[in-house]
BAMARVO-490647 format. One line per 8 residues: their letters; for each residue x negated, y negated, z negated of C-alpha. Coordinates in steps of 0.05 Angstrom, whole numbers, padded with zeros to 5 digits. Example, Ala and Ser with C-alpha at 12.3 -4.5 7.8 and 13.67 -1.06 7.14 Angstrom:
// residues 2
AS) -00246,00090,-00156 ~ -00273,00021,-00143
//
This chain:
// residues 470
MFGKPKAN) 00070,-01097,-00444 ~ 00068,-01113,-00519 ~ 00094,-01074,-00579 ~ 00076,-01042,-00644 ~ 00060,-00968,-00634 ~ 00018,-00937,-00688 ~ -00046,-00936,-00646 ~ -00080,-00985,-00601
RFNPDLQT) -00126,-00937,-00566 ~ -00122,-00921,-00491 ~ -00108,-00849,-00471 ~ -00127,-00843,-00397 ~ -00090,-00776,-00391 ~ -00023,-00809,-00405 ~ -00027,-00875,-00367 ~ -00074,-00914,-00323
FPEIMVDG) -00063,-00982,-00355 ~ -00048,-00981,-00430 ~ -00006,-01026,-00471 ~ -00046,-01074,-00514 ~ -00022,-01076,-00586 ~ -00036,-01148,-00604 ~ -00007,-01144,-00674 ~ -00047,-01082,-00690
LAADLRLE) -00112,-01112,-00665 ~ -00099,-01176,-00704 ~ -00087,-01137,-00767 ~ -00150,-01095,-00757 ~ -00192,-01158,-00745 ~ -00159,-01198,-00801 ~ -00158,-01258,-00755 ~ -00112,-01303,-00796
KRGEADAR) -00150,-01293,-00861 ~ -00216,-01301,-00826 ~ -00190,-01365,-00792 ~ -00171,-01395,-00859 ~ -00237,-01374,-00891 ~ -00278,-01402,-00833 ~ -00239,-01468,-00838 ~ -00258,-01476,-00911
AAVPPVTA) -00330,-01465,-00890 ~ -00323,-01516,-00833 ~ -00331,-01460,-00781 ~ -00332,-01471,-00725 ~ -00358,-01543,-00729 ~ -00322,-01597,-00692 ~ -00379,-01603,-00643 ~ -00380,-01529,-00626
ATLSAAEL) -00372,-01510,-00553 ~ -00373,-01434,-00557 ~ -00328,-01383,-00589 ~ -00336,-01364,-00661 ~ -00354,-01295,-00684 ~ -00282,-01277,-00699 ~ -00259,-01302,-00632 ~ -00313,-01262,-00597
EAADAVRA) -00292,-01200,-00634 ~ -00220,-01211,-00613 ~ -00240,-01219,-00541 ~ -00286,-01158,-00544 ~ -00230,-01115,-00572 ~ -00187,-01131,-00511 ~ -00248,-01126,-00466 ~ -00262,-01055,-00489
LRRRALSQ) -00191,-01033,-00471 ~ -00196,-01072,-00406 ~ -00261,-01038,-00387 ~ -00234,-00968,-00401 ~ -00172,-00982,-00361 ~ -00211,-01008,-00302 ~ -00256,-00947,-00305 ~ -00195,-00903,-00303
YEMEQQAY) -00168,-00944,-00246 ~ -00231,-00932,-00205 ~ -00228,-00858,-00220 ~ -00156,-00857,-00195 ~ -00178,-00891,-00131 ~ -00232,-00839,-00121 ~ -00181,-00783,-00133 ~ -00135,-00814,-00081
AARIAEAG) -00193,-00817,-00032 ~ -00208,-00743,-00044 ~ -00135,-00724,-00033 ~ -00130,-00763,00031 ~ -00196,-00732,00055 ~ -00163,-00664,00046 ~ -00115,-00680,00102 ~ -00169,-00666,00154
SARERVEL) -00193,-00600,00125 ~ -00129,-00567,00101 ~ -00108,-00545,00171 ~ -00177,-00517,00184 ~ -00172,-00474,00121 ~ -00106,-00446,00144 ~ -00133,-00432,00214 ~ -00193,-00397,00183
MVGEARNS) -00147,-00353,00141 ~ -00107,-00335,00203 ~ -00171,-00312,00238 ~ -00194,-00273,00178 ~ -00126,-00239,00172 ~ -00125,-00219,00246 ~ -00196,-00191,00241 ~ -00177,-00152,00178
IRNLTLDE) -00117,-00120,00214 ~ -00160,-00104,00275 ~ -00214,-00072,00232 ~ -00161,-00032,00194 ~ -00131,-00011,00261 ~ -00198,00016,00284 ~ -00208,00054,00219 ~ -00139,00085,00224
ENRLENAR) -00150,00102,00298 ~ -00214,00138,00281 ~ -00176,00180,00231 ~ -00121,00193,00282 ~ -00170,00214,00336 ~ -00190,00278,00301 ~ -00117,00297,00291 ~ -00100,00280,00363
TRVGGLER) -00159,00319,00390 ~ -00138,00381,00350 ~ -00067,00375,00375 ~ -00093,00369,00447 ~ -00138,00430,00440 ~ -00083,00473,00411 ~ -00033,00449,00463 ~ -00080,00469,00520
KLRDFQDR) -00090,00536,00486 ~ -00014,00544,00479 ~ 00000,00524,00552 ~ -00054,00571,00577 ~ -00023,00628,00536 ~ 00046,00612,00563 ~ 00021,00610,00635 ~ -00016,00676,00628
QGLAGPPK) 00044,00711,00597 ~ 00098,00677,00638 ~ 00131,00646,00577 ~ 00173,00584,00570 ~ 00202,00549,00509 ~ 00187,00564,00437 ~ 00177,00635,00411 ~ 00229,00672,00372
ARQNGFLA) 00229,00649,00300 ~ 00198,00696,00250 ~ 00250,00733,00209 ~ 00254,00722,00135 ~ 00202,00768,00106 ~ 00239,00777,00040 ~ 00302,00800,00075 ~ 00264,00849,00119
FGLILVVG) 00226,00877,00059 ~ 00291,00882,00020 ~ 00325,00923,00075 ~ 00265,00970,00081 ~ 00262,00976,00005 ~ 00335,00995,-00001 ~ 00330,01049,00052 ~ 00264,01073,00025
LCEVVLNG) 00292,01079,-00046 ~ 00348,01122,-00020 ~ 00296,01168,00011 ~ 00255,01169,-00053 ~ 00316,01187,-00095 ~ 00339,01241,-00048 ~ 00270,01273,-00039 ~ 00254,01264,-00112
YFFAEQNA) 00315,01304,-00131 ~ 00298,01361,-00083 ~ 00224,01363,-00102 ~ 00236,01360,-00177 ~ 00263,01431,-00182 ~ 00197,01466,-00168 ~ 00150,01412,-00194 ~ 00116,01423,-00261
LGYVGGIA) 00129,01350,-00280 ~ 00202,01354,-00263 ~ 00236,01291,-00238 ~ 00174,01249,-00252 ~ 00132,01292,-00207 ~ 00186,01297,-00154 ~ 00197,01223,-00150 ~ 00122,01210,-00149
IASVIAVV) 00112,01256,-00088 ~ 00174,01226,-00055 ~ 00147,01156,-00066 ~ 00081,01173,-00033 ~ 00117,01202,00027 ~ 00162,01140,00032 ~ 00104,01092,00029 ~ 00066,01130,00083
NVAFSYGL) 00129,01133,00126 ~ 00144,01058,00118 ~ 00073,01033,00126 ~ 00057,01072,00190 ~ 00126,01059,00220 ~ 00124,00984,00207 ~ 00053,00977,00231 ~ 00065,01017,00295
GGQVRYVN) 00128,00976,00308 ~ 00087,00912,00309 ~ 00036,00944,00356 ~ 00088,00968,00405 ~ 00102,00894,00421 ~ 00037,00892,00460 ~ 00073,00927,00517 ~ 00103,00858,00533
LRSPTWKV) 00035,00828,00549 ~ 00015,00825,00622 ~ -00052,00857,00611 ~ -00052,00931,00632 ~ -00097,00948,00574 ~ -00049,00920,00524 ~ 00011,00953,00558 ~ -00023,01021,00553
WGLFCLVV) -00038,01006,00480 ~ 00035,00989,00466 ~ 00060,01052,00500 ~ 00009,01093,00462 ~ 00033,01065,00396 ~ 00105,01080,00414 ~ 00087,01153,00429 ~ 00047,01157,00364
FLALAATL) 00106,01130,00325 ~ 00156,01180,00355 ~ 00108,01237,00343 ~ 00091,01215,00272 ~ 00163,01201,00252 ~ 00187,01269,00277 ~ 00127,01308,00250 ~ 00127,01275,00181
NLAVAHFR) 00201,01280,00169 ~ 00208,01352,00196 ~ 00147,01373,00154 ~ 00181,01345,00092 ~ 00245,01382,00110 ~ 00207,01449,00120 ~ 00172,01437,00054 ~ 00240,01428,00021
DALETLAW) 00264,01494,00053 ~ 00203,01531,00029 ~ 00212,01506,-00043 ~ 00278,01545,-00047 ~ 00241,01613,-00047 ~ 00167,01598,-00059 ~ 00124,01564,-00111 ~ 00098,01495,-00099
DAALIASV) 00029,01512,-00070 ~ 00056,01570,-00029 ~ 00113,01527,-00003 ~ 00064,01475,00022 ~ 00026,01526,00064 ~ 00090,01559,00089 ~ 00120,01492,00110 ~ 00062,01480,00158
ERLVAGPV) 00068,01549,00189 ~ 00144,01541,00198 ~ 00135,01472,00228 ~ 00088,01499,00281 ~ 00131,01561,00294 ~ 00198,01526,00298 ~ 00200,01451,00286 ~ 00276,01446,00284
SLRSFASW) 00289,01514,00252 ~ 00315,01488,00185 ~ 00353,01533,00138 ~ 00400,01485,00101 ~ 00441,01423,00109 ~ 00402,01391,00053 ~ 00339,01397,00095 ~ 00373,01364,00154
LVVGFGLL) 00395,01309,00105 ~ 00322,01299,00087 ~ 00304,01292,00161 ~ 00361,01243,00172 ~ 00342,01197,00115 ~ 00269,01201,00133 ~ 00283,01182,00205 ~ 00328,01126,00182
VSLTAFWK) 00271,01098,00140 ~ 00222,01106,00197 ~ 00267,01072,00248 ~ 00285,01016,00200 ~ 00212,01001,00185 ~ 00194,01008,00259 ~ 00251,00961,00280 ~ 00230,00909,00229
GLTQGDPT) 00158,00912,00251 ~ 00180,00906,00324 ~ 00228,00848,00313 ~ 00196,00810,00256 ~ 00166,00758,00304 ~ 00168,00741,00377 ~ 00166,00800,00425 ~ 00100,00773,00452
PGYNAIYD) 00045,00785,00402 ~ 00005,00722,00383 ~ 00058,00674,00409 ~ 00083,00657,00339 ~ 00014,00645,00312 ~ -00010,00598,00367 ~ 00056,00561,00369 ~ 00058,00553,00293
AWEDAIDD) -00014,00527,00294 ~ 00005,00476,00347 ~ 00065,00452,00308 ~ 00024,00448,00244 ~ -00026,00405,00280 ~ 00030,00360,00305 ~ 00057,00354,00234 ~ -00013,00334,00210
YAEAYGDA) -00017,00283,00266 ~ 00052,00256,00248 ~ 00031,00249,00176 ~ -00033,00213,00195 ~ 00005,00169,00243 ~ 00057,00151,00189 ~ 00002,00137,00139 ~ -00032,00091,00189
QDALEDAF) 00033,00055,00202 ~ 00045,00045,00128 ~ -00027,00021,00116 ~ -00020,-00030,00173 ~ 00048,-00053,00149 ~ 00021,-00064,00079 ~ -00039,-00102,00107 ~ 00006,-00145,00150
AEARDKLE) 00053,-00161,00092 ~ -00006,-00178,00047 ~ -00039,-00222,00100 ~ 00027,-00257,00115 ~ 00040,-00271,00041 ~ -00030,-00298,00030 ~ -00025,-00341,00091 ~ 00042,-00370,00070
QEAQARRT) 00018,-00382,-00001 ~ -00045,-00417,00024 ~ -00003,-00459,00072 ~ 00044,-00478,00016 ~ -00015,-00499,-00027 ~ -00044,-00540,00030 ~ 00023,-00573,00044 ~ 00028,-00591,-00029
DLKAAVDA) -00041,-00622,-00027 ~ -00024,-00661,00035 ~ 00041,-00686,00007 ~ 00001,-00709,-00053 ~ -00045,-00745,-00004 ~ 00016,-00779,00027 ~ 00039,-00799,-00042 ~ -00031,-00824,-00057
VHQRGTLT) -00028,-00871,00002 ~ 00038,-00897,-00022 ~ 00016,-00902,-00095 ~ -00048,-00938,-00077 ~ -00010,-01003,-00064 ~ 00033,-00995,-00126 ~ -00029,-00983,-00169 ~ -00063,-01045,-00141
RTLETFLE) -00003,-01087,-00157 ~ -00001,-01057,-00228 ~ -00074,-01075,-00235 ~ -00061,-01148,-00222 ~ -00007,-01149,-00276 ~ -00053,-01113,-00325 ~ -00110,-01163,-00314 ~ -00062,-01220,-00329
TCDEAANR) -00038,-01183,-00391 ~ -00110,-01175,-00416 ~ -00121,-01250,-00411 ~ -00055,-01263,-00446 ~ -00070,-01213,-00502 ~ -00139,-01242,-00514 ~ -00110,-01312,-00517 ~ -00056,-01290,-00566
LIRLYRDA) -00109,-01260,-00612 ~ -00153,-01321,-00607 ~ -00093,-01368,-00618 ~ -00076,-01331,-00683 ~ -00146,-01346,-00708 ~ -00145,-01418,-00684 ~ -00076,-01434,-00713 ~ -00097,-01405,-00781
NLRVRDDD) -00162,-01444,-00777 ~ -00127,-01510,-00760 ~ -00077,-01503,-00816 ~ -00133,-01507,-00867 ~ -00179,-01557,-00832 ~ -00174,-01631,-00844 ~ -00196,-01648,-00773 ~ -00170,-01630,-00704
GPAYFNTP) -00221,-01575,-00695 ~ -00270,-01565,-00637 ~ -00248,-01589,-00569 ~ -00254,-01520,-00538 ~ -00195,-01498,-00582 ~ -00152,-01529,-00528 ~ -00185,-01488,-00472 ~ -00152,-01420,-00458
FAFPPYAP) -00196,-01358,-00455 ~ -00203,-01318,-00390 ~ -00242,-01255,-00373 ~ -00288,-01257,-00312 ~ -00252,-01241,-00246 ~ -00249,-01166,-00229 ~ -00267,-01145,-00158 ~ -00231,-01079,-00146
PAPPDGDR) -00266,-01027,-00101 ~ -00245,-01022,-00029 ~ -00183,-00978,-00022 ~ -00198,-00908,00004 ~ -00190,-00895,00077 ~ -00130,-00855,00097 ~ -00068,-00859,00139 ~ 00000,-00837,00114
EQAQAEIA) 00023,-00819,00183 ~ -00040,-00779,00196 ~ -00028,-00738,00132 ~ 00044,-00725,00151 ~ 00022,-00703,00221 ~ -00026,-00654,00189 ~ 00031,-00624,00149 ~ 00069,-00612,00214
RIDTVVRD) 00007,-00581,00245 ~ -00002,-00534,00186 ~ 00070,-00510,00195 ~ 00055,-00497,00268 ~ -00010,-00460,00252 ~ 00026,-00416,00201 ~ 00084,-00401,00248 ~ 00037,-00383,00306
GVAALLAA) -00010,-00346,00259 ~ 00046,-00302,00231 ~ 00070,-00289,00302 ~ -00001,-00269,00322 ~ -00007,-00222,00262 ~ 00060,-00191,00279 ~ 00038,-00180,00351 ~ -00027,-00148,00328
REHALDAY) 00013,-00104,00280 ~ 00063,-00083,00333 ~ 00008,-00064,00382 ~ -00039,-00034,00330 ~ -00029,00040,00349 ~ -00005,00032,00420 ~ -00066,00070,00444 ~ -00040,00133,00409
PTVREIKA) 00020,00174,00431 ~ 00079,00183,00386 ~ 00101,00252,00362 ~ 00159,00251,00411 ~ 00110,00238,00468 ~ 00064,00293,00445 ~ 00121,00343,00443 ~ 00140,00320,00513
GDMAPRPR) 00070,00339,00536 ~ 00040,00269,00540 ~ -00025,00271,00501 ~ -00065,00221,00542 ~ -00090,00158,00505 ~ -00059,00092,00528 ~ -00095,00028,00547 ~ -00105,-00015,00487
VVAEAA) -00058,-00074,00482 ~ -00092,-00136,00452 ~ -00046,-00192,00429 ~ -00064,-00262,00453 ~ -00097,-00307,00403 ~ -00051,-00357,00371
//
């Protein structure tokens, strides 16, 4: 308890009861020199019964350290009492966090379900529309997949270019612009041929609908296509024949007259070649228009809309699952962190109960040390004083000094076993709370069908499953 560090001051942040540096205090107070000086002045007188000024200063120096240490001791006791008091409220904090986390997940579940409801309603409406269409048309299963538009366009383009090159070569001979003019006219003819043939091919599909009106329309478009393809390509061939002997304008008029008089009365093989390539282009464009989608018009569109709605629902369902999973993980982590903090506090409370007795025993030793340190300082003064005096000094020199008795405050209430039991209860609350959060997470979207169930035709909402409270 005694030594010669460089300072004699008490730092409450480092220790509760400080060491008392007797030698340092004696040097600061100059006790030996003052004792000799007082003796030469006959101080204290032989008849004195109270301490001299130097002795009082020595006692006060120790008393100041003693007072600060006791104040720190009382603060430590109050801190122990606060820690032990935490044992009763720590579990309640964890339970409150569990309830808040469950409410947060439930509120998030309701928000996500509100977003899902719109997507589910749209899927249901389109499914009813699709099933009604299938029932009316006697369809089952998905429609024929749409063909690749680029491939269809590429095939038509290749055949059409062949027609343009062929007709352009034949028309260029009598055209004032030569090949440029011939190809331009041929291109116009090819575009008209392809556009009308492709469009009529798509309209002929209406013959597959059960409605008599649509069937008549489909047959009508088929007749129009046959008539148009034959008329257009034969007219082009007659025009090519007329160009062999007539000028451009005269050939145009003559080709109409010859078409009416004898549609198949062509004069050259080249003209029949024009008809053949023209019909090939017409049939190719017509076939692509007819087979580009499902044979039943409208089936692709309504089925694609239904599948797009399912995809939107699946995306919304996945986003809801991810949001709930993130919320669950965040709540679980916060709960475990809070529980760990509370367990740490309670363990500190347990340690406080244990340290309380140790601190009390240390206090008793410190109080004895204070009396001993004060007596050592006073004895240094008295011995120096007696060495110079001619008499035996005052009688009280033989009486040891003692500080007034210290009555420590009552120890804080708290039970070590109770604090340890609270730690076990917190562990149980956390375990049950995480289980309850997991149950709430697992049943969060049970009221909504999965994508697999939707595609199986089960769109009805389910009864809500509510996990039991932990």
